[in-house]
PyMOL Python script that loads the backbone (N, CA, C, O; Angstrom):
from pymol import cmd

cmd.read_pdbstr("""\
ATOM      1  N   MET A   1      -7.799  -5.351  -1.523  1.00  0.00           N
ATOM      2  CA  MET A   1      -8.188  -4.785  -0.829  1.00  0.00           C
ATOM      3  C   MET A   1      -8.795  -2.697  -0.921  1.00  0.00           C
ATOM      4  O   MET A   1      -9.345  -1.807  -0.272  1.00  0.00           O
ATOM      5  N   LEU A   2      -8.255  -2.957  -2.013  1.00  0.00           N
ATOM      6  CA  LEU A   2      -8.095  -1.253  -2.614  1.00  0.00           C
ATOM      7  C   LEU A   2      -9.296  -1.540  -3.532  1.00  0.00           C
ATOM      8  O   LEU A   2     -10.403  -1.064  -3.278  1.00  0.00           O
ATOM      9  N   LEU A   3      -9.031  -2.444  -4.766  1.00  0.00           N
ATOM     10  CA  LEU A   3     -10.640  -2.743  -5.048  1.00  0.00           C
ATOM     11  C   LEU A   3     -12.050  -2.838  -4.652  1.00  0.00           C
ATOM     12  O   LEU A   3     -13.029  -2.523  -5.328  1.00  0.00           O
ATOM     13  N   ARG A   4     -12.002  -3.527  -2.944  1.00  0.00           N
ATOM     14  CA  ARG A   4     -12.756  -4.044  -2.315  1.00  0.00           C
ATOM     15  C   ARG A   4     -13.724  -2.815  -1.603  1.00  0.00           C
ATOM     16  O   ARG A   4     -14.943  -2.737  -1.448  1.00  0.00           O
ATOM     17  N   THR A   5     -12.295  -1.648  -1.152  1.00  0.00           N
ATOM     18  CA  THR A   5     -13.021  -0.562  -0.380  1.00  0.00           C
ATOM     19  C   THR A   5     -13.124   0.322  -1.265  1.00  0.00           C
ATOM     20  O   THR A   5     -14.129   1.028  -1.186  1.00  0.00           O
ATOM     21  N   ARG A   6     -12.170   0.590  -2.369  1.00  0.00           N
ATOM     22  CA  ARG A   6     -12.038   1.580  -3.335  1.00  0.00           C
ATOM     23  C   ARG A   6     -12.105   3.129  -2.813  1.00  0.00           C
ATOM     24  O   ARG A   6     -12.655   4.193  -3.099  1.00  0.00           O
ATOM     25  N   ARG A   7     -11.253   2.611  -1.927  1.00  0.00           N
ATOM     26  CA  ARG A   7     -10.773   4.468  -1.194  1.00  0.00           C
ATOM     27  C   ARG A   7      -9.225   4.192  -0.792  1.00  0.00           C
ATOM     28  O   ARG A   7      -8.468   3.254  -1.043  1.00  0.00           O
ATOM     29  N   PRO A   8      -9.053   5.522   0.012  1.00  0.00           N
ATOM     30  CA  PRO A   8      -7.309   5.423   0.245  1.00  0.00           C
ATOM     31  C   PRO A   8      -7.248   4.451   1.695  1.00  0.00           C
ATOM     32  O   PRO A   8      -8.083   4.208   2.566  1.00  0.00           O
ATOM     33  N   VAL A   9      -6.162   4.136   1.529  1.00  0.00           N
ATOM     34  CA  VAL A   9      -6.141   3.305   3.002  1.00  0.00           C
ATOM     35  C   VAL A   9      -4.089   3.322   3.562  1.00  0.00           C
ATOM     36  O   VAL A   9      -2.972   3.318   3.046  1.00  0.00           O
ATOM     37  N   LYS A  10      -4.722   3.342   4.839  1.00  0.00           N
ATOM     38  CA  LYS A  10      -3.625   3.687   5.174  1.00  0.00           C
ATOM     39  C   LYS A  10      -2.535   2.648   5.945  1.00  0.00           C
ATOM     40  O   LYS A  10      -2.900   2.142   7.006  1.00  0.00           O
ATOM     41  N   MET A  11      -1.463   2.395   5.513  1.00  0.00           N
ATOM     42  CA  MET A  11      -1.045   0.994   5.723  1.00  0.00           C
ATOM     43  C   MET A  11      -1.272   0.335   7.378  1.00  0.00           C
ATOM     44  O   MET A  11      -1.804  -0.683   7.822  1.00  0.00           O
ATOM     45  N   VAL A  12      -0.342   1.879   8.164  1.00  0.00           N
ATOM     46  CA  VAL A  12      -0.573   1.711   9.880  1.00  0.00           C
ATOM     47  C   VAL A  12      -2.023   0.784   9.949  1.00  0.00           C
ATOM     48  O   VAL A  12      -2.189  -0.366  10.354  1.00  0.00           O
ATOM     49  N   ASP A  13      -2.892   1.663   9.445  1.00  0.00           N
ATOM     50  CA  ASP A  13      -4.649   1.566   9.694  1.00  0.00           C
ATOM     51  C   ASP A  13      -4.925  -0.144   9.658  1.00  0.00           C
ATOM     52  O   ASP A  13      -5.522  -0.607  10.630  1.00  0.00           O
ATOM     53  N   ARG A  14      -4.618  -0.830   8.860  1.00  0.00           N
ATOM     54  CA  ARG A  14      -4.922  -1.837   7.986  1.00  0.00           C
ATOM     55  C   ARG A  14      -3.841  -3.254   8.241  1.00  0.00           C
ATOM     56  O   ARG A  14      -4.002  -4.243   7.527  1.00  0.00           O
ATOM     57  N   THR A  15      -2.862  -3.236   9.208  1.00  0.00           N
ATOM     58  CA  THR A  15      -1.615  -4.179   9.503  1.00  0.00           C
ATOM     59  C   THR A  15      -1.685  -5.551   8.637  1.00  0.00           C
ATOM     60  O   THR A  15      -1.371  -5.948   7.515  1.00  0.00           O
ATOM     61  N   LEU A  16      -2.559  -6.256  10.364  1.00  0.00           N
ATOM     62  CA  LEU A  16      -2.782  -7.575  10.160  1.00  0.00           C
ATOM     63  C   LEU A  16      -3.555  -8.028   8.762  1.00  0.00           C
ATOM     64  O   LEU A  16      -3.398  -9.169   8.328  1.00  0.00           O
ATOM     65  N   GLU A  17      -4.314  -7.157   8.153  1.00  0.00           N
ATOM     66  CA  GLU A  17      -4.339  -7.082   6.480  1.00  0.00           C
ATOM     67  C   GLU A  17      -4.136  -7.408   5.760  1.00  0.00           C
ATOM     68  O   GLU A  17      -4.434  -8.156   4.828  1.00  0.00           O
ATOM     69  N   ILE A  18      -3.343  -6.637   6.266  1.00  0.00           N
ATOM     70  CA  ILE A  18      -2.097  -6.157   4.687  1.00  0.00           C
ATOM     71  C   ILE A  18      -1.279  -7.216   4.674  1.00  0.00           C
ATOM     72  O   ILE A  18      -1.371  -7.965   3.701  1.00  0.00           O
ATOM     73  N   PHE A  19      -0.254  -7.544   5.780  1.00  0.00           N
ATOM     74  CA  PHE A  19       1.042  -8.620   6.257  1.00  0.00           C
ATOM     75  C   PHE A  19       0.638  -9.402   6.620  1.00  0.00           C
ATOM     76  O   PHE A  19       1.484 -10.296   6.627  1.00  0.00           O
ATOM     77  N   GLY A  20      -0.853  -9.934   7.247  1.00  0.00           N
ATOM     78  CA  GLY A  20      -1.258 -11.343   7.767  1.00  0.00           C
ATOM     79  C   GLY A  20      -0.209 -12.171   9.039  1.00  0.00           C
ATOM     80  O   GLY A  20       0.037 -11.942  10.223  1.00  0.00           O
ATOM     81  N   SER A  21       0.251 -13.323   7.940  1.00  0.00           N
ATOM     82  CA  SER A  21       1.083 -13.466   9.302  1.00  0.00           C
ATOM     83  C   SER A  21       2.554 -13.208   9.006  1.00  0.00           C
ATOM     84  O   SER A  21       3.387 -13.838   9.658  1.00  0.00           O
ATOM     85  N   TYR A  22       2.899 -12.442   8.194  1.00  0.00           N
ATOM     86  CA  TYR A  22       4.139 -11.858   8.036  1.00  0.00           C
ATOM     87  C   TYR A  22       4.338 -11.042   8.731  1.00  0.00           C
ATOM     88  O   TYR A  22       5.557 -10.882   8.791  1.00  0.00           O
ATOM     89  N   TYR A  23       3.652 -10.148   9.550  1.00  0.00           N
ATOM     90  CA  TYR A  23       3.318  -8.834  10.106  1.00  0.00           C
ATOM     91  C   TYR A  23       4.448  -9.369  11.387  1.00  0.00           C
ATOM     92  O   TYR A  23       4.511 -10.335  12.147  1.00  0.00           O
ATOM     93  N   GLY A  24       5.318  -8.051  11.104  1.00  0.00           N
ATOM     94  CA  GLY A  24       6.724  -8.103  12.260  1.00  0.00           C
ATOM     95  C   GLY A  24       7.887  -8.638  11.401  1.00  0.00           C
ATOM     96  O   GLY A  24       9.071  -8.467  11.688  1.00  0.00           O
ATOM     97  N   GLN A  25       7.602  -9.057  10.719  1.00  0.00           N
ATOM     98  CA  GLN A  25       8.565  -9.102   9.420  1.00  0.00           C
ATOM     99  C   GLN A  25       8.763  -8.636   8.465  1.00  0.00           C
ATOM    100  O   GLN A  25       9.876  -8.762   7.954  1.00  0.00           O
ATOM    101  N   VAL A  26       7.823  -7.958   7.889  1.00  0.00           N
ATOM    102  CA  VAL A  26       7.989  -7.065   6.966  1.00  0.00           C
ATOM    103  C   VAL A  26       8.957  -6.200   7.318  1.00  0.00           C
ATOM    104  O   VAL A  26       9.035  -5.837   8.491  1.00  0.00           O
ATOM    105  N   THR A  27      10.038  -5.633   6.143  1.00  0.00           N
ATOM    106  CA  THR A  27      10.934  -4.195   6.441  1.00  0.00           C
ATOM    107  C   THR A  27      10.732  -3.263   5.958  1.00  0.00           C
ATOM    108  O   THR A  27      10.412  -3.297   4.770  1.00  0.00           O
ATOM    109  N   GLU A  28      10.803  -2.279   6.494  1.00  0.00           N
ATOM    110  CA  GLU A  28      10.116  -1.167   5.058  1.00  0.00           C
ATOM    111  C   GLU A  28      10.591  -0.372   3.783  1.00  0.00           C
ATOM    112  O   GLU A  28      10.417   0.711   3.224  1.00  0.00           O
ATOM    113  N   PRO A  29      11.468  -1.842   3.622  1.00  0.00           N
ATOM    114  CA  PRO A  29      12.759  -1.347   2.187  1.00  0.00           C
ATOM    115  C   PRO A  29      11.078  -2.518   1.487  1.00  0.00           C
ATOM    116  O   PRO A  29      10.387  -2.472   0.469  1.00  0.00           O
ATOM    117  N   VAL A  30      11.091  -3.183   2.424  1.00  0.00           N
ATOM    118  CA  VAL A  30      10.007  -3.911   0.994  1.00  0.00           C
ATOM    119  C   VAL A  30       8.537  -3.876   1.432  1.00  0.00           C
ATOM    120  O   VAL A  30       7.993  -4.928   1.097  1.00  0.00           O
ATOM    121  N   VAL A  31       8.107  -3.442   1.757  1.00  0.00           N
ATOM    122  CA  VAL A  31       6.913  -2.899   1.996  1.00  0.00           C
ATOM    123  C   VAL A  31       7.241  -1.504   1.128  1.00  0.00           C
ATOM    124  O   VAL A  31       6.220  -1.106   0.567  1.00  0.00           O
ATOM    125  N   ARG A  32       8.175  -0.837   0.930  1.00  0.00           N
ATOM    126  CA  ARG A  32       8.551  -0.099  -0.362  1.00  0.00           C
ATOM    127  C   ARG A  32       8.390  -0.493  -1.877  1.00  0.00           C
ATOM    128  O   ARG A  32       7.975   0.059  -2.896  1.00  0.00           O
ATOM    129  N   ARG A  33       8.722  -1.259  -1.661  1.00  0.00           N
ATOM    130  CA  ARG A  33       9.074  -1.856  -3.233  1.00  0.00           C
ATOM    131  C   ARG A  33       8.260  -2.506  -3.851  1.00  0.00           C
ATOM    132  O   ARG A  33       7.971  -2.568  -5.046  1.00  0.00           O
ATOM    133  N   ALA A  34       7.633  -3.354  -2.307  1.00  0.00           N
ATOM    134  CA  ALA A  34       5.877  -3.477  -3.230  1.00  0.00           C
ATOM    135  C   ALA A  34       4.640  -3.002  -3.845  1.00  0.00           C
ATOM    136  O   ALA A  34       3.858  -3.412  -4.703  1.00  0.00           O
ATOM    137  N   LEU A  35       4.834  -1.314  -2.580  1.00  0.00           N
ATOM    138  CA  LEU A  35       4.279  -0.739  -3.510  1.00  0.00           C
ATOM    139  C   LEU A  35       4.726  -0.088  -5.062  1.00  0.00           C
ATOM    140  O   LEU A  35       3.945   0.072  -6.000  1.00  0.00           O
ATOM    141  N   GLN A  36       6.341   0.268  -5.058  1.00  0.00           N
ATOM    142  CA  GLN A  36       6.231   0.767  -6.353  1.00  0.00           C
ATOM    143  C   GLN A  36       5.948  -0.149  -7.613  1.00  0.00           C
ATOM    144  O   GLN A  36       5.985   0.275  -8.768  1.00  0.00           O
ATOM    145  N   LEU A  37       5.516  -2.109  -7.076  1.00  0.00           N
ATOM    146  CA  LEU A  37       5.448  -2.982  -8.024  1.00  0.00           C
ATOM    147  C   LEU A  37       4.005  -2.618  -8.529  1.00  0.00           C
ATOM    148  O   LEU A  37       3.444  -2.555  -9.623  1.00  0.00           O
ATOM    149  N   LEU A  38       3.568  -2.344  -6.811  1.00  0.00           N
ATOM    150  CA  LEU A  38       2.197  -1.847  -7.479  1.00  0.00           C
ATOM    151  C   LEU A  38       1.798  -1.012  -8.390  1.00  0.00           C
ATOM    152  O   LEU A  38       0.854  -1.202  -9.157  1.00  0.00           O
ATOM    153  N   HIS A  39       2.326  -0.289  -8.355  1.00  0.00           N
ATOM    154  CA  HIS A  39       2.254   1.734  -8.911  1.00  0.00           C
ATOM    155  C   HIS A  39       2.848   1.514 -10.839  1.00  0.00           C
ATOM    156  O   HIS A  39       2.548   2.037 -11.912  1.00  0.00           O
ATOM    157  N   LYS A  40       3.746   0.508 -10.394  1.00  0.00           N
ATOM    158  CA  LYS A  40       4.384  -0.397 -11.896  1.00  0.00           C
ATOM    159  C   LYS A  40       3.056  -0.272 -12.501  1.00  0.00           C
ATOM    160  O   LYS A  40       2.451   0.613 -13.105  1.00  0.00           O
ATOM    161  N   GLU A  41       2.754  -1.800 -12.020  1.00  0.00           N
ATOM    162  CA  GLU A  41       1.385  -2.072 -12.667  1.00  0.00           C
ATOM    163  C   GLU A  41      -0.159  -1.327 -12.737  1.00  0.00           C
ATOM    164  O   GLU A  41      -1.175  -1.818 -13.227  1.00  0.00           O
ATOM    165  N   GLY A  42      -0.020  -0.097 -12.145  1.00  0.00           N
ATOM    166  CA  GLY A  42      -1.065   0.789 -12.374  1.00  0.00           C
ATOM    167  C   GLY A  42      -2.290   0.575 -11.070  1.00  0.00           C
ATOM    168  O   GLY A  42      -3.334   1.202 -10.892  1.00  0.00           O
ATOM    169  N   LYS A  43      -1.759  -0.431 -10.371  1.00  0.00           N
ATOM    170  CA  LYS A  43      -2.881  -0.722  -9.213  1.00  0.00           C
ATOM    171  C   LYS A  43      -2.640   0.883  -8.428  1.00  0.00           C
ATOM    172  O   LYS A  43      -3.594   0.999  -7.659  1.00  0.00           O
ATOM    173  N   THR A  44      -2.122   1.611  -8.372  1.00  0.00           N
ATOM    174  CA  THR A  44      -2.432   2.567  -7.238  1.00  0.00           C
ATOM    175  C   THR A  44      -1.228   3.093  -8.395  1.00  0.00           C
ATOM    176  O   THR A  44      -0.556   2.557  -9.276  1.00  0.00           O
ATOM    177  N   PRO A  45      -1.462   5.003  -7.600  1.00  0.00           N
ATOM    178  CA  PRO A  45      -1.205   6.303  -8.636  1.00  0.00           C
ATOM    179  C   PRO A  45       0.295   6.342  -6.949  1.00  0.00           C
ATOM    180  O   PRO A  45       1.297   7.032  -7.140  1.00  0.00           O
ATOM    181  N   SER A  46       0.182   5.705  -5.817  1.00  0.00           N
ATOM    182  CA  SER A  46       0.713   5.957  -5.209  1.00  0.00           C
ATOM    183  C   SER A  46       2.351   5.205  -4.776  1.00  0.00           C
ATOM    184  O   SER A  46       2.192   3.991  -4.645  1.00  0.00           O
ATOM    185  N   THR A  47       3.248   5.463  -4.629  1.00  0.00           N
ATOM    186  CA  THR A  47       4.462   5.585  -5.096  1.00  0.00           C
ATOM    187  C   THR A  47       5.232   4.676  -3.520  1.00  0.00           C
ATOM    188  O   THR A  47       5.805   3.610  -3.296  1.00  0.00           O
ATOM    189  N   GLY A  48       4.752   5.987  -2.681  1.00  0.00           N
ATOM    190  CA  GLY A  48       5.319   5.398  -1.354  1.00  0.00           C
ATOM    191  C   GLY A  48       7.036   6.645  -1.301  1.00  0.00           C
ATOM    192  O   GLY A  48       7.808   6.523  -0.350  1.00  0.00           O
ATOM    193  N   VAL A  49       7.238   7.377  -2.092  1.00  0.00           N
ATOM    194  CA  VAL A  49       8.211   8.055  -2.637  1.00  0.00           C
ATOM    195  C   VAL A  49       7.677   9.232  -2.207  1.00  0.00           C
ATOM    196  O   VAL A  49       6.627   9.765  -2.568  1.00  0.00           O
ATOM    197  N   GLY A  50       9.012   9.837  -0.880  1.00  0.00           N
ATOM    198  CA  GLY A  50       8.256  11.592  -0.001  1.00  0.00           C
ATOM    199  C   GLY A  50       8.072  11.145   1.290  1.00  0.00           C
ATOM    200  O   GLY A  50       8.051  11.986   2.189  1.00  0.00           O
ATOM    201  N   VAL A  51       7.871   9.436   1.667  1.00  0.00           N
ATOM    202  CA  VAL A  51       6.752   9.675   3.147  1.00  0.00           C
ATOM    203  C   VAL A  51       8.219   8.996   3.849  1.00  0.00           C
ATOM    204  O   VAL A  51       8.843   8.037   3.395  1.00  0.00           O
ATOM    205  N   ARG A  52       8.462   9.578   4.748  1.00  0.00           N
ATOM    206  CA  ARG A  52       9.473   9.673   5.830  1.00  0.00           C
ATOM    207  C   ARG A  52       9.644   7.794   6.561  1.00  0.00           C
ATOM    208  O   ARG A  52      10.571   7.000   6.721  1.00  0.00           O
ATOM    209  N   ARG A  53       7.880   7.813   6.861  1.00  0.00           N
ATOM    210  CA  ARG A  53       8.311   6.504   7.778  1.00  0.00           C
ATOM    211  C   ARG A  53       7.010   5.611   6.675  1.00  0.00           C
ATOM    212  O   ARG A  53       6.286   6.141   5.832  1.00  0.00           O
ATOM    213  N   THR A  54       7.082   3.965   7.113  1.00  0.00           N
ATOM    214  CA  THR A  54       5.995   3.949   6.710  1.00  0.00           C
ATOM    215  C   THR A  54       4.715   3.644   6.868  1.00  0.00           C
ATOM    216  O   THR A  54       3.874   3.175   6.101  1.00  0.00           O
ATOM    217  N   ARG A  55       4.681   4.140   8.506  1.00  0.00           N
ATOM    218  CA  ARG A  55       3.596   4.313   9.408  1.00  0.00           C
ATOM    219  C   ARG A  55       2.179   5.357   8.221  1.00  0.00           C
ATOM    220  O   ARG A  55       0.997   5.403   7.879  1.00  0.00           O
ATOM    221  N   GLU A  56       3.245   5.853   8.109  1.00  0.00           N
ATOM    222  CA  GLU A  56       2.533   7.017   6.964  1.00  0.00           C
ATOM    223  C   GLU A  56       2.446   6.957   5.870  1.00  0.00           C
ATOM    224  O   GLU A  56       2.164   8.033   5.343  1.00  0.00           O
ATOM    225  N   ILE A  57       2.590   5.956   5.082  1.00  0.00           N
ATOM    226  CA  ILE A  57       1.786   5.798   3.938  1.00  0.00           C
ATOM    227  C   ILE A  57       0.890   5.686   3.833  1.00  0.00           C
ATOM    228  O   ILE A  57       0.230   5.201   4.752  1.00  0.00           O
ATOM    229  N   VAL A  58       0.099   6.203   2.213  1.00  0.00           N
ATOM    230  CA  VAL A  58      -1.517   5.709   2.417  1.00  0.00           C
ATOM    231  C   VAL A  58      -1.478   5.097   0.783  1.00  0.00           C
ATOM    232  O   VAL A  58      -0.703   5.329  -0.144  1.00  0.00           O
ATOM    233  N   VAL A  59      -2.116   4.629   0.843  1.00  0.00           N
ATOM    234  CA  VAL A  59      -2.074   3.831  -0.803  1.00  0.00           C
ATOM    235  C   VAL A  59      -3.860   4.166  -0.953  1.00  0.00           C
ATOM    236  O   VAL A  59      -4.913   3.992  -0.339  1.00  0.00           O
ATOM    237  N   TYR A  60      -3.250   4.842  -2.396  1.00  0.00           N
ATOM    238  CA  TYR A  60      -4.571   4.995  -2.952  1.00  0.00           C
ATOM    239  C   TYR A  60      -5.022   4.591  -4.127  1.00  0.00           C
ATOM    240  O   TYR A  60      -4.361   4.930  -5.108  1.00  0.00           O
ATOM    241  N   PRO A  61      -5.980   3.951  -4.287  1.00  0.00           N
ATOM    242  CA  PRO A  61      -7.332   2.820  -4.930  1.00  0.00           C
ATOM    243  C   PRO A  61      -6.681   3.466  -7.028  1.00  0.00           C
ATOM    244  O   PRO A  61      -6.588   4.655  -7.331  1.00  0.00           O
ATOM    245  N   GLY A  62      -6.440   2.550  -7.800  1.00  0.00           N
ATOM    246  CA  GLY A  62      -5.836   2.653  -9.229  1.00  0.00           C
ATOM    247  C   GLY A  62      -6.689   3.453  -9.618  1.00  0.00           C
ATOM    248  O   GLY A  62      -7.118   4.283  -8.818  1.00  0.00           O
ATOM    249  N   ARG A  63      -7.297   3.407 -11.333  1.00  0.00           N
ATOM    250  CA  ARG A  63      -8.128   3.723 -11.988  1.00  0.00           C
ATOM    251  C   ARG A  63      -8.960   2.528 -12.218  1.00  0.00           C
ATOM    252  O   ARG A  63     -10.075   2.562 -12.738  1.00  0.00           O
ATOM    253  N   GLN A  64      -8.072   0.978 -11.607  1.00  0.00           N
ATOM    254  CA  GLN A  64      -8.483  -0.362 -12.034  1.00  0.00           C
ATOM    255  C   GLN A  64      -9.870  -0.341 -10.747  1.00  0.00           C
ATOM    256  O   GLN A  64     -11.033  -0.334 -11.152  1.00  0.00           O
ATOM    257  N   ALA A  65      -9.588  -0.333  -9.346  1.00  0.00           N
ATOM    258  CA  ALA A  65     -10.998   0.001  -8.237  1.00  0.00           C
ATOM    259  C   ALA A  65     -11.964   0.725  -8.153  1.00  0.00           C
ATOM    260  O   ALA A  65     -12.772   0.744  -7.225  1.00  0.00           O
ATOM    261  N   ALA A  66     -11.963   1.951  -9.947  1.00  0.00           N
ATOM    262  CA  ALA A  66     -12.421   3.441  -9.507  1.00  0.00           C
ATOM    263  C   ALA A  66     -13.879   3.075 -10.705  1.00  0.00           C
ATOM    264  O   ALA A  66     -14.864   3.803 -10.831  1.00  0.00           O
ATOM    265  N   ALA A  67     -13.646   1.870 -11.398  1.00  0.00           N
ATOM    266  CA  ALA A  67     -13.867   1.095 -12.699  1.00  0.00           C
ATOM    267  C   ALA A  67     -15.181   0.369 -12.000  1.00  0.00           C
ATOM    268  O   ALA A  67     -15.844  -0.451 -12.634  1.00  0.00           O
TER     269      ALA A  67
END
""", "prot")
cmd.dss("prot")
cmd.show_as("cartoon", "prot")
cmd.util.cbc("prot")
cmd.orient("prot")
């Protein structure tokens, strides 16, 4: 999605697209861990650290999406 939109994505605005059939089952720690893995792979500068609630997390596209 980040590669396609090349824009920041607020997770709460795209829940069904992000979580699909797992919507409502994915816990906050799992969301944060997934975001940390995307960050580690260089796919986003976002880490989720410092954001109090999952619904407030905005994921920004990484360098790969800008190309």
